[in-house]
Z-matrix of the N, CA and C atoms (Angstrom, degrees):
N
C 1 1.452
C 2 1.528 1 109.61
N 3 1.364 2 115.93 1 169.69
C 4 1.453 3 120.97 2 -177.90
C 5 1.518 4 112.51 3 -60.66
N 6 1.338 5 118.01 4 -32.58
C 7 1.459 6 121.16 5 -179.93
C 8 1.522 7 111.51 6 -62.77
N 9 1.337 8 117.45 7 -32.88
C 10 1.466 9 120.94 8 178.13
C 11 1.530 10 110.75 9 -66.78
N 12 1.349 11 115.86 10 -42.58
C 13 1.454 12 119.41 11 176.89
C 14 1.538 13 110.17 12 -62.31
N 15 1.325 14 116.01 13 -44.54
C 16 1.464 15 120.79 14 -177.34
C 17 1.523 16 110.93 15 -62.52
N 18 1.312 17 117.60 16 -38.55
C 19 1.469 18 120.84 17 177.99
C 20 1.537 19 110.20 18 -63.07
N 21 1.345 20 115.83 19 -42.51
C 22 1.465 21 119.52 20 179.01
C 23 1.520 22 111.27 21 -64.45
N 24 1.336 23 116.94 22 -39.06
C 25 1.464 24 119.91 23 178.28
C 26 1.530 25 110.46 24 -62.77
N 27 1.336 26 116.39 25 -45.24
C 28 1.464 27 120.47 26 -177.35
C 29 1.521 28 111.75 27 -65.11
N 30 1.318 29 117.40 28 -35.44
C 31 1.455 30 121.14 29 -176.09
C 32 1.533 31 113.66 30 -83.45
N 33 1.326 32 117.64 31 -29.53
C 34 1.464 33 120.12 32 -172.38
C 35 1.529 34 113.54 33 -121.18
N 36 1.338 35 117.26 34 -55.96
C 37 1.457 36 119.94 35 -170.84
C 38 1.515 37 112.72 36 -72.03
N 39 1.326 38 117.99 37 -52.11
C 40 1.453 39 120.83 38 -175.42
C 41 1.536 40 113.26 39 -59.77
N 42 1.354 41 119.25 40 -43.04
C 43 1.472 42 118.54 41 177.64
C 44 1.531 43 112.74 42 -59.69
N 45 1.331 44 118.11 43 -38.17
C 46 1.454 45 120.83 44 179.15
C 47 1.522 46 111.22 45 -65.78
N 48 1.331 47 116.23 46 -43.06
C 49 1.455 48 120.00 47 179.55
C 50 1.523 49 111.99 48 -66.53
N 51 1.332 50 116.98 49 -40.08
C 52 1.459 51 120.50 50 -179.65
C 53 1.526 52 111.93 51 -65.65
N 54 1.336 53 116.46 52 -29.38
C 55 1.462 54 119.21 53 177.45
C 56 1.525 55 111.54 54 -67.83
N 57 1.353 56 117.20 55 -23.91
C 58 1.461 57 121.54 56 179.81
C 59 1.518 58 112.75 57 -100.12
N 60 1.331 59 117.19 58 -38.11
C 61 1.466 60 121.13 59 -172.90
C 62 1.516 61 113.49 60 -105.04
N 63 1.326 62 118.21 61 -11.55
C 64 1.456 63 120.34 62 -174.64
C 65 1.518 64 110.63 63 93.71
N 66 1.346 65 117.08 64 178.15
C 67 1.476 66 120.62 65 -177.65
C 68 1.524 67 111.47 66 -57.44
N 69 1.321 68 116.55 67 138.44
C 70 1.454 69 122.20 68 179.00
C 71 1.519 70 109.87 69 -115.53
N 72 1.316 71 115.65 70 135.49
C 73 1.461 72 120.40 71 178.02
C 74 1.512 73 111.76 72 -80.05
N 75 1.323 74 115.13 73 -176.59
C 76 1.466 75 121.46 74 -175.97
C 77 1.516 76 112.43 75 -61.77
N 78 1.351 77 117.31 76 -40.78
C 79 1.470 78 119.25 77 -178.38
C 80 1.524 79 111.45 78 -67.59
N 81 1.339 80 117.49 79 -37.76
C 82 1.464 81 120.31 80 177.71
C 83 1.529 82 110.43 81 -63.95
N 84 1.330 83 116.08 82 -41.89
C 85 1.470 84 119.39 83 179.40
C 86 1.536 85 110.58 84 -63.92
N 87 1.335 86 116.38 85 -39.92
C 88 1.465 87 119.76 86 178.14
C 89 1.523 88 110.36 87 -64.86
N 90 1.325 89 116.60 88 -42.04
C 91 1.461 90 121.47 89 179.60
C 92 1.531 91 110.81 90 -60.91
N 93 1.334 92 116.48 91 -47.15
C 94 1.467 93 120.91 92 178.94
C 95 1.527 94 110.68 93 -62.03
N 96 1.319 95 117.05 94 -42.10
C 97 1.463 96 120.65 95 -179.55
C 98 1.523 97 110.98 96 -61.63
N 99 1.326 98 117.08 97 -42.49
C 100 1.466 99 120.42 98 179.24
C 101 1.528 100 110.04 99 -64.26
N 102 1.340 101 117.35 100 -43.99
C 103 1.466 102 119.90 101 179.06
C 104 1.525 103 111.79 102 -60.52
N 105 1.331 104 116.23 103 -41.10
C 106 1.453 105 119.75 104 -178.89
C 107 1.532 106 111.66 105 -68.14
N 108 1.312 107 116.81 106 -35.57
C 109 1.460 108 120.48 107 -176.59
C 110 1.526 109 112.84 108 -76.44
N 111 1.344 110 117.06 109 -42.43
C 112 1.466 111 118.86 110 -173.00
C 113 1.523 112 113.31 111 -89.78
N 114 1.375 113 118.05 112 -24.80
C 115 1.463 114 120.42 113 -179.64
C 116 1.531 115 110.48 114 48.60
N 117 1.327 116 114.79 115 67.38
C 118 1.461 117 121.05 116 -171.85
C 119 1.524 118 112.30 117 -60.01
N 120 1.341 119 118.23 118 -24.94
C 121 1.470 120 120.52 119 -178.66
C 122 1.525 121 111.57 120 -58.02
N 123 1.327 122 116.80 121 -34.87
C 124 1.464 123 120.82 122 -177.21
C 125 1.533 124 112.34 123 -72.79
N 126 1.331 125 117.21 124 -14.64
C 127 1.457 126 120.47 125 -177.15
C 128 1.529 127 112.54 126 -98.27
N 129 1.342 128 116.90 127 1.02
C 130 1.455 129 120.71 128 -176.72
C 131 1.529 130 110.54 129 -105.54
N 132 1.343 131 117.01 130 149.74
C 133 1.470 132 119.60 131 175.85
C 134 1.522 133 110.28 132 -68.04
N 135 1.315 134 116.63 133 154.15
C 136 1.460 135 122.07 134 -177.87
C 137 1.521 136 108.40 135 -98.37
N 138 1.357 137 117.59 136 115.41
C 139 1.460 138 121.47 137 -172.88
C 140 1.534 139 113.31 138 -98.02
N 141 1.331 140 118.25 139 -19.06
C 142 1.460 141 120.55 140 -171.37
C 143 1.530 142 110.20 141 -61.81
N 144 1.337 143 115.77 142 139.62
C 145 1.456 144 121.05 143 178.68
C 146 1.509 145 113.52 144 96.84
N 147 1.343 146 118.11 145 -4.86
C 148 1.452 147 119.96 146 177.97
C 149 1.526 148 110.47 147 -78.39
N 150 1.336 149 116.04 148 154.14
C 151 1.455 150 121.19 149 178.90
C 152 1.516 151 109.68 150 -75.55
N 153 1.354 152 115.97 151 144.13
C 154 1.460 153 119.96 152 178.26
C 155 1.514 154 112.18 153 104.44
N 156 1.330 155 114.91 154 -174.74
C 157 1.456 156 120.83 155 -178.27
C 158 1.532 157 110.58 156 -64.80
N 159 1.357 158 118.25 157 128.81
C 160 1.473 159 119.39 158 -178.73
C 161 1.523 160 111.72 159 -66.32
N 162 1.316 161 116.72 160 145.84
C 163 1.457 162 121.69 161 178.07
C 164 1.517 163 109.62 162 -77.66
N 165 1.341 164 115.86 163 153.90
C 166 1.457 165 119.82 164 175.24
C 167 1.531 166 109.00 165 -59.61
N 168 1.315 167 117.06 166 155.85
C 169 1.463 168 122.09 167 -178.02
C 170 1.520 169 109.49 168 -59.13
N 171 1.338 170 115.88 169 104.53
C 172 1.455 171 119.96 170 -176.77
C 173 1.532 172 111.23 171 -68.79
N 174 1.337 173 118.29 172 -28.15
C 175 1.460 174 119.77 173 179.56
C 176 1.524 175 110.50 174 -64.70
N 177 1.348 176 117.61 175 -44.71
C 178 1.469 177 120.90 176 178.11
C 179 1.519 178 110.60 177 -63.48
N 180 1.334 179 116.65 178 -40.82
C 181 1.460 180 120.13 179 178.06
C 182 1.521 181 111.18 180 -65.80
N 183 1.326 182 116.82 181 -37.06
C 184 1.469 183 120.21 182 178.38
C 185 1.537 184 110.41 183 -66.85
N 186 1.326 185 117.50 184 -38.75
C 187 1.468 186 120.15 185 176.14
C 188 1.522 187 110.36 186 -63.97
N 189 1.339 188 116.45 187 -39.36
C 190 1.463 189 119.89 188 176.29
C 191 1.530 190 110.83 189 -65.01
N 192 1.329 191 116.50 190 -34.95
C 193 1.469 192 122.39 191 175.74
C 194 1.529 193 110.07 192 -59.77
N 195 1.327 194 116.57 193 -40.57
C 196 1.467 195 121.29 194 177.12
C 197 1.528 196 110.20 195 -71.19
N 198 1.339 197 117.13 196 -40.83
C 199 1.471 198 120.93 197 179.81
C 200 1.522 199 111.04 198 -60.09
N 201 1.313 200 117.19 199 -37.17
C 202 1.469 201 122.18 200 179.72
C 203 1.525 202 110.52 201 -57.35
N 204 1.349 203 116.02 202 -38.32
C 205 1.470 204 120.29 203 179.27
C 206 1.524 205 111.44 204 -79.39
N 207 1.331 206 117.73 205 -44.01
C 208 1.461 207 121.27 206 -176.05
C 209 1.523 208 111.21 207 -64.65
N 210 1.342 209 116.59 208 -41.14
C 211 1.462 210 120.81 209 -177.85
C 212 1.533 211 112.19 210 -89.87
N 213 1.333 212 116.41 211 4.06
C 214 1.462 213 122.04 212 175.67
C 215 1.523 214 111.50 213 55.79
N 216 1.344 215 115.90 214 51.35
C 217 1.461 216 121.99 215 178.62
C 218 1.532 217 107.47 216 -98.60
N 219 1.321 218 119.59 217 115.62
C 220 1.466 219 120.78 218 -169.51
C 221 1.523 220 115.79 219 -72.23
N 222 1.346 221 118.70 220 -27.67
C 223 1.459 222 120.13 221 -174.70
C 224 1.528 223 111.05 222 -125.11
N 225 1.329 224 114.62 223 156.70
C 226 1.464 225 119.81 224 176.56
C 227 1.524 226 110.49 225 -65.86
N 228 1.329 227 116.69 226 -39.23
C 229 1.469 228 120.31 227 177.23
C 230 1.527 229 110.67 228 -59.70
N 231 1.331 230 117.00 229 -41.66
C 232 1.462 231 120.56 230 178.20
C 233 1.522 232 111.88 231 -64.69
N 234 1.345 233 116.76 232 -36.83
C 235 1.463 234 120.34 233 177.49
C 236 1.525 235 110.84 234 -63.65
N 237 1.335 236 116.83 235 -45.08
C 238 1.458 237 120.66 236 -179.49
C 239 1.524 238 110.54 237 -62.09
N 240 1.336 239 116.99 238 -43.15
C 241 1.469 240 120.43 239 178.84
C 242 1.523 241 110.79 240 -62.31
N 243 1.339 242 116.91 241 -35.97
C 244 1.470 243 119.97 242 178.31
C 245 1.531 244 109.88 243 -68.34
N 246 1.316 245 117.00 244 -43.07
C 247 1.461 246 121.33 245 -179.78
C 248 1.537 247 111.39 246 -63.69
N 249 1.322 248 117.27 247 -35.23
C 250 1.459 249 120.93 248 -177.63
C 251 1.523 250 112.88 249 -65.14
N 252 1.337 251 117.70 250 -24.55
C 253 1.469 252 120.40 251 -176.63
C 254 1.525 253 112.81 252 -115.95
N 255 1.338 254 117.33 253 -5.20
C 256 1.463 255 121.17 254 -175.79
C 257 1.522 256 109.23 255 -111.91
N 258 1.341 257 116.51 256 94.76
C 259 1.446 258 121.09 257 -177.93
C 260 1.515 259 113.73 258 -62.61
N 261 1.325 260 117.23 259 -35.57
C 262 1.459 261 119.58 260 179.38
C 263 1.527 262 110.51 261 -63.84
N 264 1.322 263 116.03 262 -40.35
C 265 1.454 264 119.20 263 -174.90
C 266 1.520 265 111.32 264 -71.03
N 267 1.365 266 118.49 265 -45.70
C 268 1.456 267 116.64 266 -179.07
C 269 1.531 268 111.90 267 -68.69
N 270 1.331 269 117.99 268 -26.67
C 271 1.467 270 119.29 269 175.44
C 272 1.521 271 110.79 270 -72.01
N 273 1.328 272 117.54 271 -40.72
C 274 1.463 273 120.44 272 177.46
C 275 1.534 274 111.69 273 -64.38
N 276 1.343 275 116.50 274 -32.32
C 277 1.456 276 119.61 275 178.05
C 278 1.530 277 111.80 276 -73.32
N 279 1.337 278 116.08 277 -25.59
C 280 1.463 279 118.48 278 176.83
C 281 1.508 280 115.95 279 118.12
N 282 1.347 281 118.88 280 6.36
C 283 1.456 282 120.77 281 176.92
C 284 1.527 283 110.21 282 -92.26
N 285 1.315 284 116.01 283 151.32
C 286 1.465 285 121.23 284 -177.17
C 287 1.521 286 112.40 285 -89.13
N 288 1.304 287 118.64 286 -6.87
C 289 1.455 288 121.88 287 178.20
C 290 1.508 289 111.55 288 -177.21
N 291 1.336 290 117.35 289 159.85
C 292 1.465 291 120.51 290 -179.61
C 293 1.519 292 111.22 291 -62.30
N 294 1.356 293 116.17 292 -29.85
C 295 1.452 294 119.39 293 179.17
C 296 1.515 295 114.25 294 -71.05
N 297 1.329 296 117.14 295 -10.02
C 298 1.471 297 121.78 296 179.83
C 299 1.523 298 112.19 297 -93.32
N 300 1.324 299 117.27 298 0.44
C 301 1.471 300 119.86 299 -178.42
C 302 1.518 301 110.29 300 -67.32
N 303 1.332 302 118.58 301 140.04
C 304 1.471 303 121.20 302 176.77
C 305 1.528 304 110.91 303 -68.18
N 306 1.317 305 114.89 304 172.29
C 307 1.465 306 120.37 305 178.44
C 308 1.529 307 110.01 306 -73.23
N 309 1.325 308 114.85 307 165.07
C 310 1.472 309 119.35 308 178.65
C 311 1.521 310 110.68 309 -62.10
N 312 1.349 311 116.92 310 -35.20
C 313 1.465 312 120.02 311 179.62
C 314 1.532 313 110.58 312 -64.00
N 315 1.341 314 116.92 313 -38.58
C 316 1.463 315 120.26 314 178.91
C 317 1.519 316 110.65 315 -66.89
N 318 1.332 317 117.05 316 -42.05
C 319 1.458 318 120.99 317 176.08
C 320 1.522 319 109.93 318 -57.76
N 321 1.324 320 117.14 319 -50.28
C 322 1.467 321 121.19 320 -176.46
C 323 1.517 322 111.06 321 -63.00
N 324 1.338 323 116.63 322 -41.34
C 325 1.464 324 119.86 323 -179.87
C 326 1.529 325 111.35 324 -65.10
N 327 1.340 326 115.37 325 -43.79
C 328 1.472 327 119.14 326 178.97
C 329 1.528 328 111.35 327 -64.87
N 330 1.339 329 117.22 328 -42.35
C 331 1.464 330 120.05 329 -179.41
C 332 1.525 331 110.77 330 -64.48
N 333 1.339 332 117.00 331 -35.34
C 334 1.466 333 119.80 332 176.67
C 335 1.532 334 110.40 333 -65.02
N 336 1.356 335 116.12 334 -40.72
C 337 1.459 336 119.68 335 177.89
C 338 1.526 337 110.91 336 -63.06
N 339 1.344 338 116.42 337 -41.45
C 340 1.472 339 120.02 338 179.81
C 341 1.519 340 110.32 339 -63.24
N 342 1.341 341 116.21 340 -41.99
C 343 1.476 342 119.48 341 -179.36
C 344 1.522 343 110.81 342 -65.65
N 345 1.348 344 117.79 343 -43.08
C 346 1.457 345 121.26 344 -177.88
C 347 1.531 346 111.63 345 -67.62
N 348 1.342 347 116.70 346 -32.37
C 349 1.467 348 120.18 347 -178.64
C 350 1.527 349 112.42 348 -84.07
N 351 1.344 350 117.74 349 -2.85
C 352 1.457 351 120.20 350 179.66
C 353 1.516 352 113.40 351 72.19
N 354 1.352 353 117.12 352 32.10
C 355 1.466 354 120.34 353 -176.80
C 356 1.521 355 111.33 354 -60.78
N 357 1.334 356 117.77 355 -41.18
C 358 1.472 357 120.07 356 -178.43
C 359 1.527 358 111.39 357 -60.79
N 360 1.339 359 116.96 358 -40.86
C 361 1.468 360 120.46 359 178.50
C 362 1.517 361 111.32 360 -65.13
N 363 1.336 362 116.81 361 -40.33
C 364 1.466 363 120.06 362 179.84
C 365 1.529 364 111.30 363 -69.11
N 366 1.342 365 116.66 364 -35.25
C 367 1.466 366 119.81 365 175.48
C 368 1.527 367 110.65 366 -62.84
N 369 1.333 368 115.73 367 -42.27
C 370 1.459 369 120.38 368 179.67
C 371 1.533 370 110.86 369 -64.65
N 372 1.331 371 116.20 370 -42.75
C 373 1.460 372 120.19 371 178.75
C 374 1.533 373 110.76 372 -61.48
N 375 1.347 374 116.11 373 -42.02
C 376 1.461 375 120.16 374 179.91
C 377 1.521 376 111.05 375 -64.11
N 378 1.333 377 115.63 376 -42.75
C 379 1.472 378 120.19 377 -179.56
C 380 1.518 379 111.12 378 -61.41
N 381 1.338 380 116.89 379 -45.21
C 382 1.459 381 120.68 380 179.47
C 383 1.523 382 111.00 381 -65.87
N 384 1.340 383 117.43 382 -42.18
C 385 1.463 384 120.66 383 -177.91
C 386 1.529 385 111.38 384 -63.63
N 387 1.330 386 116.86 385 -37.03
C 388 1.467 387 119.67 386 -175.75
C 389 1.533 388 113.31 387 -83.63
N 390 1.304 389 117.45 388 -18.66
C 391 1.472 390 119.05 389 -178.11
C 392 1.518 391 113.72 390 -109.66
N 393 1.346 392 117.91 391 -23.97
C 394 1.463 393 120.23 392 -174.46
C 395 1.519 394 113.77 393 -118.94
N 396 1.336 395 118.12 394 3.23
C 397 1.455 396 120.11 395 -178.52
C 398 1.538 397 110.60 396 -60.90
N 399 1.325 398 115.61 397 128.50
C 400 1.459 399 120.55 398 179.92
C 401 1.506 400 114.89 399 85.77
N 402 1.348 401 117.79 400 -0.35
C 403 1.468 402 121.56 401 179.96
C 404 1.522 403 110.09 402 -108.44
N 405 1.300 404 116.64 403 144.19
C 406 1.455 405 122.65 404 178.33
C 407 1.522 406 109.43 405 -89.17
N 408 1.338 407 116.83 406 124.70
C 409 1.459 408 122.32 407 176.61
C 410 1.519 409 108.07 408 -93.50
N 411 1.315 410 116.85 409 115.75
C 412 1.466 411 120.88 410 -174.75
C 413 1.527 412 113.39 411 -94.97
N 414 1.329 413 117.38 412 -19.60
C 415 1.476 414 119.95 413 -177.19
C 416 1.516 415 109.33 414 -135.17
N 417 1.318 416 116.55 415 137.65
C 418 1.456 417 122.82 416 176.22
C 419 1.525 418 107.77 417 -130.10
N 420 1.337 419 116.49 418 130.37
C 421 1.463 420 122.06 419 175.99
C 422 1.521 421 108.01 420 -118.20
N 423 1.307 422 116.67 421 134.31
C 424 1.455 423 121.35 422 179.46
C 425 1.524 424 109.43 423 -125.66
N 426 1.320 425 115.16 424 146.33
C 427 1.459 426 121.16 425 175.77
C 428 1.525 427 107.03 426 -144.25
N 429 1.313 428 116.56 427 163.49
C 430 1.463 429 121.07 428 179.53
C 431 1.514 430 109.45 429 -128.03
N 432 1.322 431 115.57 430 141.43
C 433 1.457 432 121.83 431 178.05
C 434 1.522 433 108.29 432 -121.92
N 435 1.330 434 116.21 433 131.45
C 436 1.458 435 120.57 434 178.43
C 437 1.523 436 109.38 435 -77.12
N 438 1.339 437 117.12 436 115.81
C 439 1.456 438 122.28 437 178.18
C 440 1.523 439 106.77 438 -112.31
N 441 1.328 440 116.13 439 108.44
C 442 1.458 441 120.75 440 -175.35
C 443 1.520 442 111.09 441 -73.09
N 444 1.323 443 116.35 442 141.34
C 445 1.465 444 122.74 443 176.25
C 446 1.517 445 108.95 444 -99.84
N 447 1.333 446 115.72 445 152.92
C 448 1.460 447 120.07 446 -179.10
C 449 1.522 448 112.01 447 -95.28
N 450 1.318 449 117.85 448 -3.37
C 451 1.451 450 120.75 449 178.71
C 452 1.531 451 110.89 450 -85.95
N 453 1.322 452 114.70 451 168.06
C 454 1.463 453 119.49 452 173.55
C 455 1.525 454 108.72 453 -80.60
N 456 1.307 455 114.90 454 149.72
C 457 1.458 456 119.35 455 177.70
C 458 1.518 457 109.79 456 -63.55
N 459 1.329 458 116.21 457 138.92
C 460 1.464 459 121.05 458 -179.78
C 461 1.532 460 109.33 459 -66.40
N 462 1.334 461 117.58 460 142.12
C 463 1.473 462 119.07 461 177.69
C 464 1.512 463 111.17 462 -62.03
N 465 1.296 464 115.95 463 141.15
C 466 1.464 465 120.20 464 -178.90
C 467 1.523 466 110.10 465 -78.74
N 468 1.328 467 117.75 466 135.34
C 469 1.480 468 119.28 467 176.86
C 470 1.520 469 110.39 468 -66.10
N 471 1.300 470 115.27 469 151.11
C 472 1.463 471 119.52 470 179.13
C 473 1.526 472 109.47 471 -67.49
N 474 1.306 473 115.09 472 126.50
C 475 1.468 474 119.98 473 -179.01
C 476 1.516 475 109.64 474 -73.69
N 477 1.326 476 114.96 475 141.30
C 478 1.461 477 119.80 476 177.49
C 479 1.526 478 109.58 477 -66.96
N 480 1.323 479 116.11 478 141.49
C 481 1.453 480 119.82 479 -179.88
C 482 1.521 481 110.22 480 -66.17
N 483 1.331 482 116.72 481 126.57
C 484 1.474 483 118.13 482 179.51
C 485 1.513 484 111.31 483 -66.70
N 486 1.320 485 114.20 484 152.37
C 487 1.456 486 119.58 485 179.13
C 488 1.530 487 109.70 486 -63.01
N 489 1.293 488 115.27 487 130.45
C 490 1.458 489 120.27 488 -176.00
C 491 1.524 490 110.29 489 -67.36
N 492 1.333 491 114.95 490 128.92
C 493 1.470 492 120.18 491 179.30
C 494 1.529 493 110.27 492 -99.40
N 495 1.308 494 113.17 493 160.96
C 496 1.456 495 118.50 494 175.12
C 497 1.520 496 109.33 495 -67.67
N 498 1.299 497 115.20 496 142.89
C 499 1.459 498 119.68 497 -179.86
C 500 1.522 499 110.09 498 -71.73
N 501 1.341 500 113.15 499 153.44
C 502 1.449 501 118.83 500 177.12
C 503 1.520 502 112.78 501 98.12
N 504 1.312 503 114.48 502 179.59
C 505 1.454 504 120.15 503 -179.42
C 506 1.519 505 111.06 504 -72.17
N 507 1.344 506 117.48 505 152.29
C 508 1.478 507 119.10 506 176.03
C 509 1.527 508 109.93 507 -67.66
N 510 1.317 509 115.55 508 154.39
C 511 1.460 510 119.94 509 179.34
C 512 1.532 511 109.96 510 -65.58
N 513 1.298 512 114.91 511 162.24
C 514 1.453 513 120.40 512 179.46
C 515 1.533 514 109.78 513 -62.24
N 516 1.322 515 115.87 514 127.74
C 517 1.458 516 121.04 515 -178.92
C 518 1.516 517 114.19 516 85.77
N 519 1.351 518 116.44 517 -6.45
C 520 1.458 519 119.87 518 179.50
C 521 1.523 520 109.64 519 -89.23
N 522 1.325 521 118.04 520 128.85
C 523 1.470 522 122.39 521 -179.73
C 524 1.517 523 108.82 522 -115.71
N 525 1.330 524 115.99 523 127.92
C 526 1.449 525 120.66 524 177.69
C 527 1.530 526 109.04 525 -88.56
N 528 1.321 527 115.74 526 122.17
C 529 1.461 528 120.83 527 -175.88
C 530 1.527 529 111.17 528 -68.13
N 531 1.338 530 115.73 529 134.94
C 532 1.464 531 121.15 530 176.19
C 533 1.521 532 108.37 531 -92.95
N 534 1.323 533 115.34 532 147.28
C 535 1.464 534 119.52 533 176.60
C 536 1.529 535 109.04 534 -68.22
N 537 1.347 536 118.50 535 127.19
C 538 1.465 537 119.67 536 -177.05
C 539 1.530 538 111.49 537 -67.28
N 540 1.333 539 115.84 538 146.78
C 541 1.461 540 120.72 539 176.82
C 542 1.532 541 109.47 540 -75.63
N 543 1.342 542 116.05 541 170.89
C 544 1.463 543 119.16 542 178.62
C 545 1.522 544 111.36 543 -60.74
N 546 1.319 545 117.79 544 -41.40
C 547 1.465 546 121.05 545 179.30
C 548 1.526 547 111.20 546 -62.69
N 549 1.323 548 116.97 547 -38.52
C 550 1.460 549 120.33 548 178.75
C 551 1.531 550 110.67 549 -68.63
N 552 1.332 551 117.57 550 -37.89
C 553 1.459 552 120.29 551 178.67
C 554 1.527 553 111.15 552 -67.09
N 555 1.333 554 116.89 553 -32.57
C 556 1.460 555 120.40 554 -177.42
C 557 1.527 556 113.01 555 -66.81
N 558 1.325 557 117.65 556 -18.17
C 559 1.467 558 120.31 557 178.95
C 560 1.518 559 111.91 558 -62.01
N 561 1.318 560 117.99 559 -25.72
C 562 1.461 561 121.65 560 -177.59
C 563 1.524 562 112.01 561 -112.47
N 564 1.343 563 118.50 562 13.68
C 565 1.460 564 121.89 563 -175.63
C 566 1.519 565 111.21 564 -111.07
N 567 1.322 566 116.20 565 153.15
C 568 1.475 567 121.24 566 172.32
C 569 1.521 568 108.25 567 -82.19
N 570 1.350 569 117.00 568 167.33
C 571 1.459 570 121.11 569 -179.24
C 572 1.526 571 111.88 570 -59.30
N 573 1.355 572 120.10 571 -47.48
C 574 1.484 573 119.06 572 177.87
C 575 1.526 574 112.29 573 -58.45
N 576 1.339 575 117.00 574 -37.77
C 577 1.463 576 119.57 575 178.43
C 578 1.523 577 111.29 576 -66.20
N 579 1.351 578 116.75 577 -39.77
C 580 1.466 579 120.07 578 177.44
C 581 1.521 580 111.43 579 -61.26
N 582 1.336 581 116.26 580 -45.68
C 583 1.474 582 120.12 581 -178.97
C 584 1.520 583 111.33 582 -64.78
N 585 1.342 584 116.43 583 -40.24
C 586 1.463 585 119.89 584 179.72
C 587 1.527 586 111.87 585 -67.53
N 588 1.342 587 116.70 586 -26.06
C 589 1.455 588 121.28 587 -177.31
C 590 1.529 589 112.75 588 -82.27
N 591 1.340 590 117.35 589 -15.99
C 592 1.452 591 120.29 590 -177.32
C 593 1.531 592 110.67 591 -70.64
N 594 1.336 593 118.69 592 139.19
C 595 1.461 594 120.71 593 178.94
C 596 1.522 595 111.49 594 -70.47
N 597 1.321 596 117.10 595 141.37
C 598 1.462 597 121.69 596 179.83
C 599 1.532 598 112.93 597 -119.94
N 600 1.310 599 117.05 598 -10.68
C 601 1.459 600 120.42 599 -178.98
C 602 1.522 601 110.73 600 -77.70
N 603 1.326 602 115.58 601 158.37
C 604 1.468 603 121.48 602 177.27
C 605 1.528 604 108.30 603 -68.17
N 606 1.331 605 117.25 604 135.87
C 607 1.454 606 120.78 605 -175.36
C 608 1.528 607 108.76 606 -148.87
N 609 1.318 608 115.86 607 178.92
C 610 1.459 609 122.07 608 177.67
C 611 1.525 610 108.72 609 -100.57
N 612 1.336 611 116.46 610 121.90
C 613 1.458 612 121.06 611 177.06
C 614 1.520 613 111.01 612 -102.18
N 615 1.298 614 117.21 613 142.99
C 616 1.469 615 122.29 614 -178.86
C 617 1.521 616 109.33 615 -137.09
N 618 1.326 617 116.20 616 134.95
C 619 1.463 618 119.14 617 175.07
C 620 1.519 619 109.01 618 -151.45
N 621 1.318 620 115.43 619 164.09
C 622 1.448 621 121.87 620 178.08
C 623 1.528 622 108.16 621 -95.85
N 624 1.341 623 116.67 622 125.58
C 625 1.462 624 119.53 623 -177.05
C 626 1.518 625 111.60 624 -82.27
N 627 1.345 626 116.12 625 -176.62
C 628 1.461 627 121.05 626 -174.94
C 629 1.517 628 112.52 627 -64.11
N 630 1.328 629 117.69 628 -22.87
C 631 1.463 630 121.48 629 -179.91
C 632 1.528 631 112.78 630 -91.26
N 633 1.317 632 116.44 631 2.80
C 634 1.448 633 119.71 632 177.53
C 635 1.507 634 114.53 633 88.22
N 636 1.344 635 117.98 634 4.57
C 637 1.462 636 121.49 635 179.80
C 638 1.522 637 109.83 636 -93.36
N 639 1.324 638 117.08 637 145.49
C 640 1.452 639 122.48 638 178.74
C 641 1.523 640 109.90 639 -89.50
N 642 1.310 641 117.08 640 129.19
C 643 1.466 642 122.17 641 178.49
C 644 1.532 643 108.64 642 -124.52
N 645 1.337 644 115.41 643 148.08
C 646 1.464 645 121.63 644 179.22
C 647 1.522 646 110.11 645 -129.79
N 648 1.340 647 117.22 646 151.90
C 649 1.449 648 121.96 647 178.82
C 650 1.518 649 108.95 648 -158.52
N 651 1.344 650 115.47 649 160.69
C 652 1.460 651 121.52 650 176.50
C 653 1.518 652 107.84 651 -80.94
N 654 1.331 653 116.80 652 129.59
C 655 1.461 654 119.88 653 -172.26
C 656 1.525 655 109.00 654 -147.84
N 657 1.341 656 115.99 655 159.04
C 658 1.464 657 121.34 656 175.09
C 659 1.536 658 108.60 657 -92.95
N 660 1.319 659 115.74 658 140.23
C 661 1.463 660 120.69 659 170.30
C 662 1.502 661 114.81 660 62.74
N 663 1.331 662 118.25 661 47.41
C 664 1.472 663 120.08 662 178.63
C 665 1.520 664 109.26 663 -68.95
N 666 1.354 665 117.98 664 123.10
C 667 1.468 666 119.18 665 178.27
C 668 1.525 667 111.39 666 -64.55
N 669 1.313 668 115.95 667 146.64
C 670 1.478 669 119.61 668 176.97
C 671 1.521 670 109.01 669 -120.10
């Protein structure tokens, strides 16, 4: 279980790192633990030996991609500013000095590649496989967080005109079929089909908050 890994980190890994980097806080320990568990290097393509200008070290950029989430840094610019003054962090990511950090454009380009390739999902799968393999999970808790997008909502496609029905009430015993919801359709779908069916365009999300008020925001992938 994860507690066994954490005990090993506390007894062996963290003391060695602290002897080189100095005392590490809770977030640094969490960051190191995630890096050790997922081994992000194994999930990246190998670029060395290709013709042309070599790419920046994708492994260091991928570790910074993880650090951005672990340290709750909202922007790439904020991450770079943190790396420029935090010697422990840029060393843990794999750079030999703050002056070796790539440009902001390189960070943004690499992070876009990671997002498009589904790196975060693969990291999560690896983490679960290495810590929970062979164990039965008896409880699952889910929550949702509204993450606002800065883009405009994508224009809605024109809906096909519904088939014209006869006016008046339906005959006795006649039932008019309702269009199934996404959740109802997923009962007969495979996982790849479910993922392909999810919306990915920017849209307007609306929900009722805990106080009973309706709020709306621009969001990616609003379920329908």
